[in-house]
Backbone bond lengths (Angstrom), bond angles and torsions (degrees), N, CA, C in turn:
res aa  C-N    CA-C-N  psi(-1)  N-CA   C-N-CA  omega(-1)  CA-C   N-CA-C  phi
1 M - - - 1.443 - - 1.529 107.68 -
2 K 1.325 114.70 121.36 1.452 119.59 -177.46 1.521 110.63 -117.88
3 S 1.331 115.33 133.20 1.450 120.87 176.88 1.529 108.91 -68.22
4 V 1.328 115.73 133.17 1.465 119.74 179.63 1.523 112.88 -107.54
5 R 1.318 116.52 -14.37 1.464 120.36 -179.55 1.518 108.13 -166.43
6 S 1.326 117.02 148.81 1.464 119.98 176.09 1.526 109.67 -144.98
7 F 1.332 114.38 157.31 1.457 122.10 -179.22 1.516 108.32 -140.64
8 K 1.315 115.76 149.62 1.465 122.65 168.02 1.518 105.66 -119.46
9 T 1.329 115.85 128.20 1.455 119.89 -179.45 1.517 109.89 -126.02
10 N 1.315 116.03 154.48 1.468 120.87 -176.91 1.526 113.48 -123.81
11 S 1.337 116.74 9.56 1.456 120.56 178.62 1.522 108.35 -164.07
12 E 1.327 115.39 166.86 1.461 119.65 176.55 1.530 110.58 -61.25
13 E 1.325 116.85 -40.61 1.471 120.38 179.02 1.536 110.92 -61.60
14 E 1.324 117.42 -40.97 1.473 119.50 177.30 1.523 111.76 -65.99
15 T 1.325 116.67 -34.63 1.470 119.50 176.65 1.521 110.09 -67.19
16 Q 1.327 117.32 -40.86 1.467 120.70 174.71 1.518 110.82 -62.23
17 S 1.323 117.04 -39.60 1.466 121.50 178.27 1.530 110.76 -62.63
18 A 1.332 116.50 -40.65 1.474 120.08 175.86 1.523 109.56 -60.49
19 G 1.336 116.96 -39.37 1.466 120.93 176.30 1.515 112.22 -62.32
20 R 1.321 117.57 -41.50 1.473 120.70 178.19 1.528 109.81 -62.54
21 T 1.322 116.91 -39.32 1.470 120.66 177.27 1.519 110.26 -65.15
22 L 1.332 117.09 -46.39 1.463 121.40 179.71 1.521 111.81 -60.58
23 A 1.330 117.56 -34.56 1.462 121.24 -178.95 1.520 112.00 -54.13
24 Q 1.319 117.05 -30.14 1.460 121.91 -179.07 1.522 111.54 -73.65
25 F 1.322 117.82 -23.59 1.458 122.03 -173.30 1.524 113.78 -106.39
26 L 1.329 117.13 -18.54 1.448 119.68 -179.80 1.522 110.16 -72.68
27 P 1.337 117.21 149.56 1.468 118.80 178.50 1.516 111.13 -66.73
28 A 1.327 116.61 159.39 1.468 121.05 177.98 1.519 110.44 -63.43
29 S 1.321 116.81 -33.93 1.453 120.03 176.93 1.522 108.68 -136.12
30 G 1.322 114.61 152.42 1.452 120.85 -178.86 1.522 109.87 141.05
31 T 1.315 114.50 178.68 1.461 120.51 -175.81 1.520 110.29 -109.74
32 V 1.331 115.05 131.08 1.451 123.04 175.30 1.521 106.92 -118.54
33 V 1.330 116.82 116.72 1.457 122.06 -179.33 1.528 107.75 -96.37
34 L 1.314 116.21 122.27 1.466 122.35 -179.44 1.526 107.83 -98.92
35 I 1.332 115.51 119.40 1.458 121.96 -172.78 1.522 110.06 -118.82
36 G 1.321 116.30 128.27 1.453 120.59 177.12 1.513 109.74 168.16
37 E 1.320 115.09 156.78 1.458 119.38 -179.02 1.526 111.06 -68.47
38 L 1.314 117.18 173.60 1.463 121.57 177.36 1.528 109.03 -54.94
39 G 1.325 116.12 133.98 1.467 120.98 177.76 1.505 114.54 78.41
40 A 1.331 117.89 10.42 1.469 120.17 -178.30 1.526 112.66 -74.85
41 G 1.326 117.77 -17.47 1.457 120.20 178.12 1.519 114.56 112.36
42 K 1.324 117.54 15.92 1.460 120.90 -178.25 1.529 111.50 -60.36
43 T 1.332 116.83 -46.46 1.459 119.18 -179.04 1.521 111.49 -71.95
44 A 1.326 118.29 -35.32 1.471 120.53 176.39 1.526 110.64 -61.93
45 L 1.330 116.61 -42.25 1.460 120.37 177.82 1.529 110.13 -64.36
46 T 1.332 116.50 -41.54 1.461 121.06 178.26 1.522 110.87 -61.09
47 K 1.336 118.15 -39.99 1.463 121.55 177.64 1.530 110.05 -56.18
48 G 1.325 115.91 -44.77 1.455 120.05 179.78 1.520 112.79 -66.99
49 I 1.334 116.48 -40.87 1.474 119.95 179.62 1.531 109.69 -62.63
50 L 1.331 116.87 -47.43 1.463 119.76 -178.81 1.523 111.83 -66.05
51 E 1.335 116.62 -37.58 1.473 119.70 176.02 1.523 109.72 -64.79
52 G 1.318 116.54 -44.74 1.462 120.97 179.89 1.511 113.43 -61.89
53 R 1.315 116.97 -26.30 1.473 122.01 177.22 1.525 111.63 -88.75
54 G 1.339 116.84 -2.74 1.457 120.43 -178.83 1.524 113.10 72.40
55 L 1.328 117.34 25.92 1.461 121.55 -175.54 1.522 113.20 -101.11
56 A 1.329 118.09 -21.68 1.471 120.51 -178.25 1.514 109.69 -166.23
57 R 1.326 114.61 150.73 1.454 120.21 170.82 1.524 107.13 -82.26
58 P 1.336 118.73 148.29 1.466 120.18 -178.99 1.526 114.36 -52.84
59 E 1.331 116.61 -37.70 1.468 119.14 -179.02 1.533 112.82 -69.97
60 D 1.326 117.40 -12.73 1.463 121.22 178.34 1.524 113.15 -96.58
61 V 1.333 116.74 3.04 1.464 121.40 -178.79 1.524 108.41 -109.97
62 A 1.323 115.57 126.02 1.461 121.66 176.12 1.519 108.19 -130.44
63 S 1.287 116.14 157.96 1.458 120.11 176.77 1.523 109.52 -62.78
64 P 1.329 118.11 133.42 1.459 120.17 177.56 1.534 113.02 -85.66
65 T 1.321 116.52 36.18 1.459 121.26 -176.28 1.527 112.15 -54.76
66 F 1.319 118.12 -40.32 1.468 120.32 -176.64 1.520 112.78 -98.23
67 T 1.331 117.81 -31.39 1.468 120.15 178.65 1.533 110.74 -87.17
68 L 1.313 117.34 -17.76 1.469 127.05 178.61 1.523 114.13 75.75
69 I 1.333 119.63 -41.04 1.462 120.93 -177.98 1.528 109.59 -136.76
70 H 1.344 116.15 129.82 1.463 122.16 170.14 1.525 107.72 -115.46
71 E 1.319 115.82 144.12 1.462 122.29 179.05 1.523 109.25 -110.80
72 Y 1.347 115.63 143.94 1.459 121.06 178.80 1.517 109.77 -134.01
73 G 1.320 115.09 137.23 1.456 121.93 178.78 1.518 110.92 99.88
74 E 1.320 115.46 155.79 1.458 121.84 178.61 1.517 107.64 -137.70
75 P 1.322 119.98 100.94 1.466 126.51 2.18 1.532 111.30 -68.05
76 V 1.321 116.87 170.05 1.461 122.01 -176.38 1.527 109.20 -58.56
77 R 1.352 114.87 126.65 1.467 120.83 176.59 1.520 111.94 -118.78
78 A 1.364 116.22 -9.27 1.473 119.54 178.39 1.520 109.66 -153.69
79 Y 1.323 114.87 144.07 1.459 122.30 170.81 1.519 107.86 -117.49
80 H 1.325 116.02 137.33 1.474 122.29 172.62 1.521 105.06 -113.71
81 I 1.327 115.68 115.15 1.457 122.14 -172.70 1.522 109.66 -120.67
82 D 1.330 116.75 139.88 1.461 121.67 178.87 1.539 108.12 -127.64
83 L 1.319 116.77 119.28 1.470 121.67 -178.24 1.528 112.54 -101.29
84 Y 1.316 117.79 11.92 1.467 121.59 -174.58 1.529 113.08 -55.98
85 R 1.328 117.65 -41.51 1.460 121.14 -174.36 1.524 113.71 -82.77
86 L 1.331 117.80 -5.01 1.460 120.46 -179.38 1.521 110.42 -86.92
87 D 1.322 115.49 145.22 1.463 119.97 -176.64 1.515 113.28 -103.23
88 T 1.331 118.12 -24.38 1.462 120.16 -175.17 1.520 111.33 -134.20
89 A 1.318 115.13 158.52 1.468 120.63 175.59 1.521 110.40 -62.37
90 E 1.332 117.23 -33.28 1.465 120.87 179.44 1.527 110.64 -62.57
91 E 1.333 118.01 -40.36 1.467 120.30 176.21 1.528 110.57 -61.07
92 A 1.320 116.44 -41.30 1.470 120.71 178.96 1.529 110.15 -65.87
93 R 1.320 117.04 -40.91 1.472 120.85 177.84 1.531 110.57 -58.93
94 R 1.337 116.75 -40.43 1.465 120.69 -178.03 1.536 112.50 -64.47
95 L 1.332 116.94 -18.21 1.476 119.86 174.27 1.519 111.55 -70.77
96 G 1.332 116.67 -16.11 1.452 120.66 -176.41 1.516 112.47 86.64
97 L 1.330 116.73 26.02 1.468 120.30 -177.61 1.519 112.53 -54.34
98 E 1.325 116.67 -44.66 1.466 118.92 -176.00 1.518 110.72 -61.40
99 D 1.335 117.80 -36.49 1.464 120.62 176.19 1.531 110.93 -67.83
100 L 1.334 116.62 -40.45 1.469 119.99 179.40 1.532 110.36 -63.83
101 F 1.335 117.31 -37.75 1.463 120.10 -179.52 1.527 111.94 -61.17
102 D 1.330 116.91 -24.07 1.466 121.43 -179.68 1.524 112.99 -86.79
103 E 1.331 117.89 -10.68 1.457 120.44 -179.03 1.535 110.22 -76.88
104 P 1.337 117.12 151.05 1.462 121.15 179.36 1.527 111.53 -81.51
105 V 1.342 116.50 63.49 1.462 122.94 -177.24 1.526 108.54 -137.66
106 L 1.314 115.58 166.48 1.459 121.71 172.74 1.531 107.58 -89.57
107 I 1.317 116.53 128.17 1.458 121.95 177.81 1.518 107.95 -111.52
108 L 1.320 116.25 121.67 1.463 123.44 176.23 1.519 106.17 -106.48
109 L 1.328 116.82 108.74 1.450 123.00 -167.16 1.519 111.73 -115.30
110 E 1.346 115.50 105.66 1.463 120.05 176.31 1.521 109.93 -83.63
111 W 1.312 116.93 139.20 1.461 124.16 177.98 1.528 112.90 66.59
112 G 1.309 118.10 17.47 1.462 121.21 178.65 1.514 112.37 -65.84
113 D 1.328 116.38 -24.14 1.468 120.19 179.72 1.529 112.02 -66.80
114 R 1.334 117.79 -11.64 1.463 120.91 176.60 1.535 110.86 -69.95
115 F 1.349 116.50 -22.65 1.461 121.61 -177.55 1.531 109.85 -131.24
116 P 1.348 117.06 66.13 1.464 119.89 -174.65 1.527 113.66 -60.57
117 E 1.329 117.18 -25.12 1.463 120.33 -179.94 1.527 112.57 -66.12
118 L 1.315 117.72 -17.09 1.464 121.44 -179.40 1.528 113.05 -94.34
119 L 1.318 117.07 -13.83 1.462 120.33 -173.04 1.518 112.11 -74.79
120 P 1.343 116.99 143.64 1.458 119.48 174.95 1.539 110.35 -65.23
121 T 1.298 115.82 151.47 1.464 120.70 -179.67 1.522 111.18 -62.11
122 D 1.326 116.28 -45.66 1.466 121.02 177.68 1.521 107.73 -91.27
123 R 1.318 115.05 118.03 1.463 119.71 -179.38 1.527 108.89 -160.31
124 I 1.298 115.20 171.91 1.456 122.38 172.24 1.514 106.85 -115.10
125 E 1.310 117.16 135.56 1.454 121.72 175.29 1.519 108.62 -115.03
126 I 1.324 115.93 131.86 1.464 121.43 177.59 1.524 106.70 -118.60
127 K 1.322 115.54 117.90 1.461 121.39 -179.72 1.521 109.02 -102.19
128 L 1.317 115.82 127.33 1.453 122.34 179.40 1.517 109.05 -115.64
129 Q 1.330 116.28 130.92 1.464 121.19 -179.05 1.518 109.88 -130.06
130 H 1.351 115.57 139.08 1.461 120.15 170.68 1.528 107.56 -68.01
131 T 1.315 116.60 134.91 1.461 120.19 172.06 1.527 110.95 -121.79
132 G 1.306 115.09 1.05 1.459 123.27 178.79 1.511 107.82 179.59
133 E 1.319 117.25 -175.99 1.458 120.40 -176.74 1.532 112.40 -55.30
134 S 1.319 117.35 -45.52 1.469 119.84 -179.41 1.521 112.10 -122.94
135 S 1.312 118.17 6.34 1.463 119.68 -178.50 1.527 110.64 -100.69
136 R 1.329 114.14 150.93 1.461 122.28 -177.58 1.526 110.03 -136.76
137 Y 1.326 114.63 152.15 1.458 120.83 168.61 1.528 105.47 -117.59
138 I 1.315 115.77 125.58 1.466 122.23 -175.41 1.523 107.64 -119.19
139 E 1.323 115.48 126.53 1.463 120.03 -179.09 1.518 109.33 -128.16
140 V 1.326 115.87 134.40 1.466 123.20 -176.18 1.525 109.34 -109.50
141 F 1.336 115.17 132.31 1.466 121.55 -179.05 1.526 109.22 -127.04
142 A 1.321 116.35 139.02 1.473 121.72 171.96 1.521 107.03 -97.15
143 I 1.328 116.48 126.07 1.450 122.60 -179.09 1.528 107.59 -113.36
144 A 1.314 115.85 130.60 1.488 118.92 177.90 1.507 109.23 -141.54
């Protein structure tokens, strides 16, 4: 696994800005797994990615922790999925993840690393780490 890009950010706005930059480099369709502890900036990065794709304003993007899946675009061009509240891979399967992975859309998947057996072989993983109270280190990996 080789890092293909990295960012250091010092605020939520900078994390969103990193997302806007990443939006230019991410494929039109495919799975992006967002990895990091609570508060690491996964949703902030997603706000920037969706804004950079012209799919949503940052203030219209919220973590799908309770709804599990948010759709963006008309027709749908991106899904933002959060698996934090799920306990088993079977619960994740019942969401229809495998069917979504086959759709020609961008999937931004928070907490997907909890169920690695469900992830597509070809994917992008973005790891976010706290490096201070408001600073983050973001590293992007291409997995094949």
